[in-house]
Structure formats: C-alpha cells, structure tokens
C-alpha positions in Angstrom: 11.6 -1.1 23.3 12.1 2.2 25.2 15.8 1.9 24.6 15.7 2.1 21.0 13.5 4.9 20.7 15.7 6.6 22.8 18.4 6.2 20.9 16.8 6.8 17.8 15.7 10.3 19.1 19.4 10.7 20.0 20.3 10.2 16.8 18.3 12.7 15.0 19.0 15.3 17.3 23.1 14.7 17.1 22.5 14.4 13.2 20.3 18.2 13.6 23.4 19.2 15.7 25.9 18.7 13.4 24.1 19.5 10.6 24.0 22.9 11.7 27.4 23.5 13.3 28.8 22.2 9.5 26.1 24.7 8.3 27.7 27.8 10.6 31.2 26.4 9.5 30.6 27.5 5.8 28.0 30.2 6.7 30.3 32.7 9.0 33.3 32.9 7.1 31.3 33.8 4.1 30.0 36.8 6.2 32.9 37.5 7.2 34.5 37.8 3.7 31.5 39.7 2.5 32.0 42.4 5.8 28.5 41.4 7.3 30.6 40.4 10.6 33.9 41.1 12.0 35.5 43.8 14.1 35.2 46.6 11.3 31.7 46.7 11.5 
C-alpha cells in the first residue's frame, strides 16, 4: 500500500515538472522575441 502512494506522489511531481518545463519552452522564446530577455537588454 505504501508503495502505490509514493508512485502517485512521484507521478504528480513528474507531471508538474514537465508542465512547467513545457511552459518555459513556450514563454522564454516569446520573451526573447519581444526583447525582454537577451544579450541586448
């Protein structure tokens, strides 16, 4: 029983990690294109 609780918890954290990682892959290039991030700023 204890093992399934850890697997569920790991699954939730894995989902959140990849969700945030995916959002970063979308947000960072947009910020660079708009000039908020980059070598020129």
